[in-house]
N, C-alpha and C positions, 0 to 999 in steps of 0.2 A: 430682141432682134429688130433691126430697122430694115424695111423693105421699100425700095424706091422703084419707080417705073420710068423707063427711058425708051422712047420709040416703041411703046406698047410691049416692052419686055421687062420682066422683074429682075432686080438685082438686090443682093444683100449689101448693106452699107457697113463698111469696116473702116473706122477712122475717117480719113478723107478719100477713101477709095470705094469702088463698086466691085463686087464679086458676082460673076455670072451664076445665076441659079437655074440650072438646067431642069426642065420638066417641072417647074414650080407652079403651083396654083395658089392663089391667095387664101383659099379655104384652109390651107395647111396651118395657118397661124391660129386656127381654132384648137389645135392639138399640141399640148405642152411637150409631149415626147418628141414630136416631129420638129418643133422649134429647137429643142435641145440638140437633136441630131444635126440639124442644119448649122447651128452655132459651132459645133465641133468640126463639121465638114469644112467650114470656111476659115478655120483658125490659121492654117499655114498656107493659105492660097494667096497668090498675088492678084491685086486688083488693078483697075484702071482709075484714073483721077475722076473725082466727082465733077460733073458738068455744072455750068452756071444756070442752065435751064433744064427743068424736069417736067414730065407729064404729071397731071394730078394722079395721086397714087391709087385712086379708085374712081369709078364712074357710078355714082349712086342713082338708083331709081328715084329716090326722094331725098331732098335736103330739108330736114325738119329742125327749125331753129327755135331755141327757147328765148323768150323775151323777158327783159327786166329780172334776170336771175341772180343779180348781185344787188344787195340793198343799196350800196353806195351809188351804183349807176342809176337806180330808180330815183333816188333823191336828187342827183345832179340834173336829171331831166324833168324834175318837178312832177314826178308821178309816184303814187303809192306803191310800196312793195306788194306784189300779188299774194293772195291767200291760197292760190292754186296755180300750177304751171300755166304759162302763156306760151302758145306755139304759133309760129307762122312758117310759111314755106318760101324757099327761094327756088327759082327756076334752074334746072340742070344745065341750061345753056349759059349760065353765069359762071360756070366752073373754069378756072385756069390753074396752071401749076406754078411751082416755084420758079422765079426768074422771068416769068411772062409778065406782060404789061397790063396794068389796070387802065382801061380806056375811060377818060373823063369826057362824057358825052356833051355835045353842044348845049343841050337843054338843062344841064346840071350846074348849079352854082354853089351848092353846099355838099361837097363830097367828103364823107366821113369814113373812118376806120373803126373796126371793133375786133380786138384780139379775143379769140375763143378756142377753148379745148373742144375738139370734135371727136365723137364716138362713132366708130364704124361697126355696124351690125353684121354678125357673121352668119346668122341663119334666120329663116322665116319664123315669125311668131305672132301670136295674138293673145291678149289677156295674160301677159307675162307678170307674175308677181315679183315684187321687189327683191325677195330673197333668192330668186332664180335669175335675176336680171343679168348678172355677169356671165351666165352660161351663153347668152346671146351676143356677147361683145367679142368682136374679132380683134380690135385693137384701137389705137388712138392716133390722131393726127392734129394738125392746126388748121383752123379756118379764119380768114379775115372776112367778117360779115360787113363788107363794104356797103355803104348806104348813101343814097341821095336824100338828104334831110328835107330839101324843098319838095321833092315828090312824095316822100313818105308821109308828110303832114299836110300836103296841099289838097289831096283828093279824099277828104273825110277819113284820114288816117289809114290809107291803103298801104300797109307795110310791104305787101308783096310787090307792088309797083315800085316803091322806092328802093327795094333791095334786090331786084331781079334783072337789072340792066346786064347786058353782056359784060363779062369779066368781073362781075361784082361778087364772086365767090372763090377767091384764091384758096387753094387747098394743098397741103403738103408740109414739108418737102417729101415726107415718106410716112409710112404707117409703122407704128411700134406695137409689138404684141403686148397683150394685157399682163403677162407674167413679168415682163421687163419693167413695166410701169409700177406694178404693185398697187398702192393706194392712189387712185387718180385725184383724190381730194386733198392732196398735200403738195401740189406743184406750183412753183413760182411761174407767173405769167407776166410778160412785159411787151409793150409795143413802143417802138421808137420811130420817129419821123425825122429823116435827115440826121440821124445819130442822136437826137434829143428825145429823152424818155417822155412819153405822153401817158402811158398806162403802166402801173407797177403794182401787182397784187398777187393773190394766191388762190388756187381753186378751192381751198377750204372755206372761202367766203361765199360760195354759192348758197342761194336760199334753198333750192331744191337739188338734192344730190342726184347722181346718175341713175341709181335704181328707182328713185321716185319718178324721174322723167320718163324712163322706159315703161314703168308700170302705168303711168298716166296715159301716155300717147298710145300704147298698145291696147288700151281698153277702148280706144276710139277707132283705130285703124290697124291693119296688119303691117307689121314691120317685115321688110323684105331683105334678103341678103344684099349687103353693101349699101343699104341706106345709111345716111349720115345724120346723126343728131348733134347739132352744135349747141353748146351748153350755156351760152350767154356771155356777156362781156362785163368786166369791172369798170369802175369809174375812170374818167380821164379822156372821154371822147371829145372830138372837136366841137360838137354841139354845145358842150358845157363851158367852153373857154370864153373869156372876155379879155381882149377882143377875140373874135372868132379865129380859129386856126384850122380852117378847112383845107383839104388837100388840093394841091395845084400841080400844074404841069411840071414834070421832072422830079417831084418829091419821091423819096425812097422810103417805103414802109417796111419795117422789119418786126416780125412778131416772134418772140422766143418763149418756148415753154420747156421747163425743166424736164429732163429725161427724154424729150422728143427731139428738139432741134430748133432751127431758125427758118422761118418762111419769109422770103424777101420778094417784093414786087415794086416796080417803078410806075409812077403815074404818067400817062401820055395823053395829051389833049387830042380829042377827035378833030380839032380844027387844024392840026398840023399835017 
């Protein structure tokens, strides 16, 4: 089941329409029987057309992002693949939804995209073992880990600074429950800029799988309901291109992940 958020209200996504989910709470996606009942309930209902702009499907207490989690991405940025997970945080004020604009700040000259599968946590947990990790997963969505490369590497490698400008965390377009996804490590992932493919990979190429990421980070801090873990990006980022292919005003970034959907955002310069 796909669940979208519009004007702070949740809807089921059925084809190219939205079905009103009355008295729905996001926690319902943790229960397979409820998801099946909801799927049956919306089967014969008429919906309204999907809008071009949506809210972020969740407001996470924390955005925890895995760095260098694809070997080919580590190599293209001239870094060694990590021997244990690398995590950094993005500010919650960076979150925007599908169809909203990514603002190119006046101080940024090297704006980059990163297509990532994002895991939404469904319940609070600490010291979660990898064999129980999926018990804590609510579902999956897409994140664009937008990055200012000049800021990311300018101040002694302060990743948080380079990745936490306002609008630098597009999230969406909706959440898909974990039963509909099945194996999250077999999904095609692609990023296009102005219709041209920049990244084309599969989540099977992650260095550290989702249970490993959950086990590692929950051994350090408590995961809270609706936290988002973004699982890293494959090769093809603008940083690696010669000549450089950084994002500019009016560029359209589209990230597509199999079984989830397509997250689209347009770049708008702060100078305009």
